[in-house]
N, CA, C and O atoms as a printed pandas DataFrame, in Angstrom:
     atom_number atom_name residue_name chain_id  residue_number  x_coord  y_coord  z_coord
0              1         N          MET        A               1  -43.689   14.814  -24.732
1              2        CA          MET        A               1  -43.892   13.902  -23.617
2              3         C          MET        A               1  -43.103   14.425  -22.421
3              4         O          MET        A               1  -41.894   14.632  -22.525
4              5         N          THR        A               2  -43.750   14.636  -21.316
5              6        CA          THR        A               2  -43.092   15.146  -20.118
6              7         C          THR        A               2  -43.019   14.049  -19.076
7              8         O          THR        A               2  -43.884   13.176  -18.994
8              9         N          GLU        A               3  -41.956   14.118  -18.278
9             10        CA          GLU        A               3  -41.767   13.138  -17.203
10            11         C          GLU        A               3  -42.152   13.777  -15.889
11            12         O          GLU        A               3  -41.889   14.956  -15.653
12            13         N          THR        A               4  -42.786   12.978  -15.027
13            14        CA          THR        A               4  -43.067   13.474  -13.689
14            15         C          THR        A               4  -41.815   13.301  -12.842
15            16         O          THR        A               4  -41.222   12.223  -12.799
16            17         N          VAL        A               5  -41.430   14.359  -12.183
17            18        CA          VAL        A               5  -40.232   14.332  -11.359
18            19         C          VAL        A               5  -40.662   14.376   -9.900
19            20         O          VAL        A               5  -41.488   15.197   -9.501
20            21         N          THR        A               6  -40.081   13.473   -9.110
21            22        CA          THR        A               6  -40.424   13.422   -7.685
22            23         C          THR        A               6  -39.638   14.481   -6.929
23            24         O          THR        A               6  -38.869   15.229   -7.532
24            25         N          GLU        A               7  -39.824   14.555   -5.605
25            26        CA          GLU        A               7  -39.124   15.551   -4.799
26            27         C          GLU        A               7  -37.627   15.356   -4.804
27            28         O          GLU        A               7  -36.878   16.313   -4.605
28            29         N          THR        A               8  -37.170   14.122   -5.031
29            30        CA          THR        A               8  -35.729   13.862   -5.023
30            31         C          THR        A               8  -35.080   14.238   -6.348
31            32         O          THR        A               8  -33.856   14.207   -6.468
32            33         N          GLY        A               9  -35.876   14.587   -7.330
33            34        CA          GLY        A               9  -35.324   14.966   -8.619
34            35         C          GLY        A               9  -35.187   13.795   -9.577
35            36         O          GLY        A               9  -34.690   13.972  -10.689
36            37         N          VAL        A              10  -35.609   12.622   -9.180
37            38        CA          VAL        A              10  -35.519   11.433  -10.029
38            39         C          VAL        A              10  -36.881   11.199  -10.656
39            40         O          VAL        A              10  -37.893   11.199   -9.955
40            41         N          PRO        A              11  -36.922   11.000  -11.973
41            42        CA          PRO        A              11  -38.212   10.726  -12.595
42            43         C          PRO        A              11  -38.877    9.497  -11.983
43            44         O          PRO        A              11  -38.201    8.550  -11.582
44            45         N          GLY        A              12  -40.207    9.522  -11.914
45            46        CA          GLY        A              12  -40.958    8.451  -11.278
46            47         C          GLY        A              12  -40.706    7.078  -11.884
47            48         O          GLY        A              12  -40.599    6.094  -11.153
48            49         N          TRP        A              13  -40.609    6.996  -13.209
49            50        CA          TRP        A              13  -40.414    5.691  -13.843
50            51         C          TRP        A              13  -39.034    5.130  -13.529
51            52         O          TRP        A              13  -38.880    3.913  -13.425
52            53         N          ARG        A              14  -38.027    5.984  -13.375
53            54        CA          ARG        A              14  -36.684    5.486  -13.028
54            55         C          ARG        A              14  -36.657    4.934  -11.601
55            56         O          ARG        A              14  -36.003    3.928  -11.325
56            57         N          ARG        A              15  -37.365    5.597  -10.717
57            58        CA          ARG        A              15  -37.436    5.143   -9.335
58            59         C          ARG        A              15  -38.124    3.791   -9.255
59            60         O          ARG        A              15  -37.678    2.896   -8.538
60            61         N          ARG        A              16  -39.220    3.648  -10.001
61            62        CA          ARG        A              16  -39.931    2.364  -10.012
62            63         C          ARG        A              16  -39.086    1.271  -10.654
63            64         O          ARG        A              16  -39.086    0.132  -10.187
64            65         N          LEU        A              17  -38.372    1.607  -11.714
65            66        CA          LEU        A              17  -37.513    0.628  -12.382
66            67         C          LEU        A              17  -36.378    0.186  -11.451
67            68         O          LEU        A              17  -36.013   -0.989  -11.434
68            69         N          ALA        A              18  -35.827    1.117  -10.683
69            70        CA          ALA        A              18  -34.786    0.756   -9.719
70            71         C          ALA        A              18  -35.351   -0.172   -8.647
71            72         O          ALA        A              18  -34.667   -1.094   -8.204
72            73         N          GLY        A              19  -36.594    0.064   -8.227
73            74        CA          GLY        A              19  -37.238   -0.810   -7.250
74            75         C          GLY        A              19  -37.447   -2.211   -7.794
75            76         O          GLY        A              19  -37.250   -3.197   -7.084
76            77         N          VAL        A              20  -37.845   -2.298   -9.050
77            78        CA          VAL        A              20  -38.012   -3.613   -9.692
78            79         C          VAL        A              20  -36.661   -4.318   -9.781
79            80         O          VAL        A              20  -36.577   -5.526   -9.561
80            81         N          GLY        A              21  -35.612   -3.575  -10.102
81            82        CA          GLY        A              21  -34.269   -4.159  -10.178
82            83         C          GLY        A              21  -33.815   -4.715   -8.841
83            84         O          GLY        A              21  -33.237   -5.800   -8.775
84            85         N          ARG        A              22  -34.079   -3.962   -7.764
85            86        CA          ARG        A              22  -33.719   -4.466   -6.428
86            87         C          ARG        A              22  -34.521   -5.711   -6.077
87            88         O          ARG        A              22  -33.988   -6.640   -5.470
88            89         N          GLY        A              23  -35.784   -5.740   -6.451
89            90        CA          GLY        A              23  -36.619   -6.912   -6.186
90            91         C          GLY        A              23  -36.120   -8.138   -6.933
91            92         O          GLY        A              23  -36.071   -9.233   -6.371
92            93         N          LEU        A              24  -35.751   -7.962   -8.191
93            94        CA          LEU        A              24  -35.226   -9.086   -8.973
94            95         C          LEU        A              24  -33.891   -9.573   -8.406
95            96         O          LEU        A              24  -33.624  -10.774   -8.375
96            97         N          GLN        A              25  -33.059   -8.637   -7.961
97            98        CA          GLN        A              25  -31.788   -9.022   -7.344
98            99         C          GLN        A              25  -32.030   -9.875   -6.110
99           100         O          GLN        A              25  -31.363  -10.892   -5.919
100          101         N          ASP        A              26  -32.974   -9.471   -5.275
101          102        CA          ASP        A              26  -33.300  -10.256   -4.078
102          103         C          ASP        A              26  -33.874  -11.618   -4.441
103          104         O          ASP        A              26  -33.580  -12.616   -3.783
104          105         N          TYR        A              27  -34.691  -11.659   -5.484
105          106        CA          TYR        A              27  -35.322  -12.909   -5.892
106          107         C          TYR        A              27  -34.287  -13.924   -6.383
107          108         O          TYR        A              27  -34.336  -15.096   -6.012
108          109         N          TYR        A              28  -33.351  -13.468   -7.219
109          110        CA          TYR        A              28  -32.395  -14.401   -7.799
110          111         C          TYR        A              28  -31.207  -14.697   -6.882
111          112         O          TYR        A              28  -30.708  -15.822   -6.878
112          113         N          ALA        A              29  -30.746  -13.722   -6.112
113          114        CA          ALA        A              29  -29.572  -13.933   -5.268
114          115         C          ALA        A              29  -29.936  -14.406   -3.868
115          116         O          ALA        A              29  -29.069  -14.887   -3.139
116          117         N          GLY        A              30  -31.191  -14.279   -3.482
117          118        CA          GLY        A              30  -31.627  -14.636   -2.139
118          119         C          GLY        A              30  -31.264  -16.046   -1.706
119          120         O          GLY        A              30  -30.709  -16.224   -0.622
120          121         N          PRO        A              31  -31.561  -17.061   -2.522
121          122        CA          PRO        A              31  -31.258  -18.435   -2.099
122          123         C          PRO        A              31  -29.760  -18.722   -1.951
123          124         O          PRO        A              31  -29.380  -19.701   -1.308
124          125         N          TYR        A              32  -28.919  -17.888   -2.534
125          126        CA          TYR        A              32  -27.479  -18.151   -2.527
126          127         C          TYR        A              32  -26.712  -17.257   -1.566
127          128         O          TYR        A              32  -25.481  -17.276   -1.557
128          129         N          ARG        A              33  -27.415  -16.475   -0.760
129          130        CA          ARG        A              33  -26.731  -15.559    0.158
130          131         C          ARG        A              33  -25.809  -16.289    1.114
131          132         O          ARG        A              33  -24.687  -15.838    1.348
132          133         N          SER        A              34  -26.246  -17.394    1.667
133          134        CA          SER        A              34  -25.384  -18.125    2.607
134          135         C          SER        A              34  -24.168  -18.709    1.893
135          136         O          SER        A              34  -23.079  -18.762    2.464
136          137         N          THR        A              35  -24.349  -19.145    0.654
137          138        CA          THR        A              35  -23.220  -19.667   -0.120
138          139         C          THR        A              35  -22.211  -18.567   -0.398
139          140         O          THR        A              35  -21.004  -18.781   -0.282
140          141         N          PHE        A              36  -22.703  -17.386   -0.764
141          142        CA          PHE        A              36  -21.817  -16.250   -1.007
142          143         C          PHE        A              36  -21.090  -15.848    0.268
143          144         O          PHE        A              36  -19.899  -15.540    0.231
144          145         N          ALA        A              37  -21.792  -15.847    1.388
145          146        CA          ALA        A              37  -21.176  -15.472    2.663
146          147         C          ALA        A              37  -20.104  -16.484    3.053
147          148         O          ALA        A              37  -19.044  -16.102    3.549
148          149         N          ARG        A              38  -20.367  -17.762    2.834
149          150        CA          ARG        A              38  -19.383  -18.806    3.154
150          151         C          ARG        A              38  -18.140  -18.672    2.271
151          152         O          ARG        A              38  -17.017  -18.816    2.755
152          153         N          ALA        A              39  -18.335  -18.401    0.990
153          154        CA          ALA        A              39  -17.200  -18.223    0.085
154          155         C          ALA        A              39  -16.388  -16.991    0.470
155          156         O          ALA        A              39  -15.159  -17.012    0.400
156          157         N          ARG        A              40  -17.062  -15.921    0.874
157          158        CA          ARG        A              40  -16.360  -14.712    1.302
158          159         C          ARG        A              40  -15.557  -14.984    2.573
159          160         O          ARG        A              40  -14.426  -14.516    2.702
160          161         N          ARG        A              41  -16.134  -15.742    3.517
161          162        CA          ARG        A              41  -15.428  -16.096    4.751
162          163         C          ARG        A              41  -14.213  -16.970    4.464
163          164         O          ARG        A              41  -13.145  -16.759    5.039
164          165         N          ASP        A              42  -14.373  -17.955    3.573
165          166        CA          ASP        A              42  -13.246  -18.821    3.217
166          167         C          ASP        A              42  -12.116  -18.024    2.573
167          168         O          ASP        A              42  -10.939  -18.261    2.845
168          169         N          GLU        A              43  -12.491  -17.074    1.715
169          170        CA          GLU        A              43  -11.496  -16.236    1.064
170          171         C          GLU        A              43  -10.773  -15.357    2.081
171          172         O          GLU        A              43   -9.559  -15.172    1.994
172          173         N          GLU        A              44  -11.508  -14.823    3.029
173          174        CA          GLU        A              44  -10.884  -14.001    4.061
174          175         C          GLU        A              44   -9.979  -14.845    4.959
175          176         O          GLU        A              44   -8.921  -14.376    5.378
176          177         N          ASP        A              45  -10.378  -16.079    5.258
177          178        CA          ASP        A              45   -9.540  -16.969    6.061
178          179         C          ASP        A              45   -8.217  -17.259    5.354
179          180         O          ASP        A              45   -7.162  -17.271    5.988
180          181         N          LEU        A              46   -8.271  -17.487    4.066
181          182        CA          LEU        A              46   -7.047  -17.727    3.303
182          183         C          LEU        A              46   -6.162  -16.487    3.302
183          184         O          LEU        A              46   -4.942  -16.586    3.429
184          185         N          PHE        A              47   -6.781  -15.323    3.157
185          186        CA          PHE        A              47   -6.023  -14.070    3.186
186          187         C          PHE        A              47   -5.340  -13.881    4.535
187          188         O          PHE        A              47   -4.167  -13.512    4.596
188          189         N          MET        A              48   -6.077  -14.133    5.620
189          190        CA          MET        A              48   -5.498  -13.990    6.957
190          191         C          MET        A              48   -4.353  -14.976    7.146
191          192         O          MET        A              48   -3.339  -14.636    7.757
192          193         N          MET        A              49   -4.500  -16.182    6.635
193          194        CA          MET        A              49   -3.438  -17.184    6.751
194          195         C          MET        A              49   -2.198  -16.733    5.985
195          196         O          MET        A              49   -1.075  -16.938    6.447
196          197         N          MET        A              50   -2.391  -16.129    4.832
197          198        CA          MET        A              50   -1.248  -15.638    4.063
198          199         C          MET        A              50   -0.550  -14.483    4.785
199          200         O          MET        A              50    0.678  -14.396    4.775
200          201         N          VAL        A              51   -1.322  -13.607    5.405
201          202        CA          VAL        A              51   -0.730  -12.466    6.100
202          203         C          VAL        A              51    0.021  -12.921    7.348
203          204         O          VAL        A              51    1.120  -12.436    7.619
204          205         N          PHE        A              52   -0.557  -13.842    8.106
205          206        CA          PHE        A              52    0.057  -14.296    9.358
206          207         C          PHE        A              52    0.944  -15.523    9.186
207          208         O          PHE        A              52    1.464  -16.033   10.178
208          209         N          SER        A              53    1.135  -16.009    7.981
209          210        CA          SER        A              53    1.888  -17.255    7.790
210          211         C          SER        A              53    3.324  -17.134    8.284
211          212         O          SER        A              53    3.841  -18.071    8.893
212          213         N          ASP        A              54    3.964  -16.032    8.042
213          214        CA          ASP        A              54    5.344  -15.877    8.491
214          215         C          ASP        A              54    5.419  -15.884   10.017
215          216         O          ASP        A              54    6.353  -16.446   10.588
216          217         N          ALA        A              55    4.446  -15.268   10.674
217          218        CA          ALA        A              55    4.423  -15.258   12.140
218          219         C          ALA        A              55    4.078  -16.632   12.708
219          220         O          ALA        A              55    4.456  -16.948   13.836
220          221         N          LEU        A              56    3.368  -17.446   11.938
221          222        CA          LEU        A              56    2.997  -18.783   12.392
222          223         C          LEU        A              56    4.075  -19.823   12.077
223          224         O          LEU        A              56    3.939  -20.986   12.456
224          225         N          GLY        A              57    5.142  -19.413   11.388
225          226        CA          GLY        A              57    6.241  -20.330   11.095
226          227         C          GLY        A              57    6.163  -20.969    9.731
227          228         O          GLY        A              57    6.952  -21.865    9.431
228          229         N          VAL        A              58    5.257  -20.546    8.912
229          230        CA          VAL        A              58    5.142  -21.071    7.554
230          231         C          VAL        A              58    5.889  -20.111    6.633
231          232         O          VAL        A              58    5.585  -18.919    6.615
232          233         N          PRO        A              59    6.861  -20.607    5.867
233          234        CA          PRO        A              59    7.603  -19.702    4.991
234          235         C          PRO        A              59    6.676  -19.055    3.961
235          236         O          PRO        A              59    5.862  -19.723    3.325
236          237         N          ASN        A              60    6.821  -17.754    3.818
237          238        CA          ASN        A              60    5.981  -16.999    2.903
238          239         C          ASN        A              60    6.881  -16.163    2.001
239          240         O          ASN        A              60    7.557  -15.252    2.478
240          241         N          PRO        A              61    6.897  -16.458    0.717
241          242        CA          PRO        A              61    7.766  -15.681   -0.178
242          243         C          PRO        A              61    7.315  -14.226   -0.330
243          244         O          PRO        A              61    8.101  -13.388   -0.773
244          245         N          ALA        A              62    6.099  -13.917    0.019
245          246        CA          ALA        A              62    5.590  -12.558   -0.115
246          247         C          ALA        A              62    5.528  -11.840    1.229
247          248         O          ALA        A              62    4.758  -10.892    1.387
248          249         N          SER        A              63    6.320  -12.275    2.189
249          250        CA          SER        A              63    6.236  -11.690    3.536
250          251         C          SER        A              63    6.625  -10.222    3.541
251          252         O          SER        A              63    6.143   -9.467    4.386
252          253         N          TYR        A              64    7.468   -9.804    2.639
253          254        CA          TYR        A              64    7.847   -8.393    2.554
254          255         C          TYR        A              64    6.615   -7.525    2.291
255          256         O          TYR        A              64    6.515   -6.415    2.812
256          257         N          TYR        A              65    5.689   -8.023    1.495
257          258        CA          TYR        A              65    4.492   -7.255    1.158
258          259         C          TYR        A              65    3.381   -7.435    2.189
259          260         O          TYR        A              65    2.614   -6.507    2.445
260          261         N          THR        A              66    3.293   -8.611    2.772
261          262        CA          THR        A              66    2.208   -8.856    3.720
262          263         C          THR        A              66    2.458   -8.219    5.074
263          264         O          THR        A              66    1.512   -8.010    5.834
264          265         N          VAL        A              67    3.712   -7.904    5.399
265          266        CA          VAL        A              67    3.989   -7.277    6.687
266          267         C          VAL        A              67    3.335   -5.897    6.761
267          268         O          VAL        A              67    3.018   -5.428    7.854
268          269         N          GLU        A              68    3.132   -5.254    5.644
269          270        CA          GLU        A              68    2.455   -3.951    5.625
270          271         C          GLU        A              68    0.981   -4.077    5.987
271          272         O          GLU        A              68    0.364   -3.103    6.418
272          273         N          LEU        A              69    0.414   -5.260    5.818
273          274        CA          LEU        A              69   -1.007   -5.467    6.079
274          275         C          LEU        A              69   -1.288   -5.861    7.524
275          276         O          LEU        A              69   -2.447   -5.861    7.938
276          277         N          LEU        A              70   -0.277   -6.190    8.291
277          278        CA          LEU        A              70   -0.487   -6.650    9.664
278          279         C          LEU        A              70   -1.285   -5.668   10.519
279          280         O          LEU        A              70   -2.223   -6.098   11.190
280          281         N          PRO        A              71   -0.965   -4.375   10.532
281          282        CA          PRO        A              71   -1.777   -3.466   11.359
282          283         C          PRO        A              71   -3.251   -3.428   10.956
283          284         O          PRO        A              71   -4.119   -3.174   11.791
284          285         N          VAL        A              72   -3.526   -3.675    9.704
285          286        CA          VAL        A              72   -4.912   -3.638    9.225
286          287         C          VAL        A              72   -5.696   -4.848    9.710
287          288         O          VAL        A              72   -6.875   -4.724   10.043
288          289         N          VAL        A              73   -5.069   -6.003    9.755
289          290        CA          VAL        A              73   -5.789   -7.231   10.094
290          291         C          VAL        A              73   -5.669   -7.628   11.564
291          292         O          VAL        A              73   -6.306   -8.596   11.981
292          293         N          TYR        A              74   -4.871   -6.910   12.366
293          294        CA          TYR        A              74   -4.755   -7.249   13.788
294          295         C          TYR        A              74   -6.094   -7.206   14.502
295          296         O          TYR        A              74   -6.360   -8.043   15.364
296          297         N          GLU        A              75   -6.935   -6.251   14.158
297          298        CA          GLU        A              75   -8.222   -6.133   14.855
298          299         C          GLU        A              75   -9.155   -7.305   14.564
299          300         O          GLU        A              75  -10.058   -7.578   15.355
300          301         N          ARG        A              76   -8.957   -7.997   13.459
301          302        CA          ARG        A              76   -9.794   -9.157   13.138
302          303         C          ARG        A              76   -9.123  -10.473   13.504
303          304         O          ARG        A              76   -9.680  -11.537   13.235
304          305         N          PHE        A              77   -7.936  -10.428   14.115
305          306        CA          PHE        A              77   -7.176  -11.638   14.400
306          307         C          PHE        A              77   -7.890  -12.550   15.396
307          308         O          PHE        A              77   -7.935  -13.764   15.199
308          309         N          HIS        A              78   -8.442  -11.981   16.454
309          310        CA          HIS        A              78   -9.120  -12.799   17.464
310          311         C          HIS        A              78  -10.283  -13.573   16.849
311          312         O          HIS        A              78  -10.424  -14.775   17.074
312          313         N          GLU        A              79  -11.099  -12.890   16.087
313          314        CA          GLU        A              79  -12.236  -13.546   15.426
314          315         C          GLU        A              79  -11.749  -14.659   14.508
315          316         O          GLU        A              79  -12.368  -15.721   14.444
316          317         N          TRP        A              80  -10.646  -14.429   13.795
317          318        CA          TRP        A              80  -10.130  -15.417   12.854
318          319         C          TRP        A              80   -9.606  -16.655   13.570
319          320         O          TRP        A              80   -9.941  -17.774   13.184
320          321         N          HIS        A              81   -8.789  -16.475   14.606
321          322        CA          HIS        A              81   -8.213  -17.673   15.234
322          323         C          HIS        A              81   -9.276  -18.462   15.989
323          324         O          HIS        A              81   -9.135  -19.676   16.134
324          325         N          ARG        A              82  -10.327  -17.821   16.471
325          326        CA          ARG        A              82  -11.430  -18.560   17.098
326          327         C          ARG        A              82  -12.199  -19.357   16.034
327          328         O          ARG        A              82  -12.605  -20.492   16.285
328          329         N          ARG        A              83  -12.396  -18.773   14.864
329          330        CA          ARG        A              83  -13.102  -19.461   13.781
330          331         C          ARG        A              83  -12.294  -20.642   13.258
331          332         O          ARG        A              83  -12.864  -21.625   12.785
332          333         N          MET        A              84  -10.967  -20.548   13.343
333          334        CA          MET        A              84  -10.103  -21.632   12.893
334          335         C          MET        A              84   -9.987  -22.755   13.924
335          336         O          MET        A              84   -9.354  -23.777   13.659
336          337         N          GLY        A              85  -10.604  -22.567   15.117
337          338        CA          GLY        A              85  -10.619  -23.607   16.127
338          339         C          GLY        A              85   -9.480  -23.531   17.120
339          340         O          GLY        A              85   -9.233  -24.491   17.850
340          341         N          MET        A              86   -8.782  -22.409   17.162
341          342        CA          MET        A              86   -7.690  -22.234   18.122
342          343         C          MET        A              86   -8.237  -21.510   19.354
343          344         O          MET        A              86   -8.756  -20.399   19.252
344          345         N          GLU        A              87   -8.114  -22.152   20.513
345          346        CA          GLU        A              87   -8.626  -21.552   21.749
346          347         C          GLU        A              87   -7.843  -20.305   22.126
347          348         O          GLU        A              87   -8.422  -19.281   22.491
348          349         N          ARG        A              88   -6.537  -20.399   22.036
349          350        CA          ARG        A              88   -5.654  -19.280   22.384
350          351         C          ARG        A              88   -4.941  -18.788   21.132
351          352         O          ARG        A              88   -4.880  -19.486   20.120
352          353         N          SER        A              89   -4.414  -17.599   21.215
353          354        CA          SER        A              89   -3.669  -17.026   20.093
354          355         C          SER        A              89   -2.426  -17.868   19.818
355          356         O          SER        A              89   -1.677  -18.156   20.751
356          357         N          PRO        A              90   -2.186  -18.265   18.592
357          358        CA          PRO        A              90   -1.005  -19.076   18.276
358          359         C          PRO        A              90    0.277  -18.244   18.234
359          360         O          PRO        A              90    1.368  -18.806   18.135
360          361         N          LEU        A              91    0.166  -16.932   18.307
361          362        CA          LEU        A              91    1.333  -16.078   18.241
362          363         C          LEU        A              91    1.742  -15.666   19.652
363          364         O          LEU        A              91    0.915  -15.215   20.444
364          365         N          ASP        A              92    3.024  -15.827   19.953
365          366        CA          ASP        A              92    3.521  -15.432   21.271
366          367         C          ASP        A              92    3.514  -13.912   21.420
367          368         O          ASP        A              92    3.294  -13.390   22.513
368          369         N          SER        A              93    3.753  -13.219   20.330
369          370        CA          SER        A              93    3.855  -11.767   20.395
370          371         C          SER        A              93    2.484  -11.075   20.420
371          372         O          SER        A              93    2.403   -9.879   20.701
372          373         N          LEU        A              94    1.435  -11.800   20.134
373          374        CA          LEU        A              94    0.105  -11.202   20.079
374          375         C          LEU        A              94   -0.837  -12.023   20.955
375          376         O          LEU        A              94   -1.266  -13.110   20.569
376          377         N          SER        A              95   -1.150  -11.501   22.121
377          378        CA          SER        A              95   -2.086  -12.204   22.985
378          379         C          SER        A              95   -3.387  -11.412   23.004
379          380         O          SER        A              95   -3.458  -10.332   23.589
380          381         N          CYS        A              96   -4.385  -11.941   22.380
381          382        CA          CYS        A              96   -5.647  -11.202   22.270
382          383         C          CYS        A              96   -6.683  -11.728   23.248
383          384         O          CYS        A              96   -7.677  -11.047   23.500
384          385         N          CYS        A              97   -6.487  -12.917   23.807
385          386        CA          CYS        A              97   -7.498  -13.441   24.727
386          387         C          CYS        A              97   -6.860  -14.066   25.951
387          388         O          CYS        A              97   -7.566  -14.559   26.832
């Protein structure tokens, strides 16, 4: 029994099976995409709050570790504080708007 191989080097039946798998993924996960996106946003908001908690005046026992993450999350700070309903940056040292 020989397999037909396409130009990409992948047998035809594997390519079709992968397409069916993607279709089933879209079918079952499609209705829940907004729920997944909301949960991901909530999780990111909690993470941002933990990273910036010491700067916001909330005691954070893990501030030694979260201070290393500040440069990584500074670029998303403006988007986060606007989503949290703060018109201006709550940090005196960081004015983004």
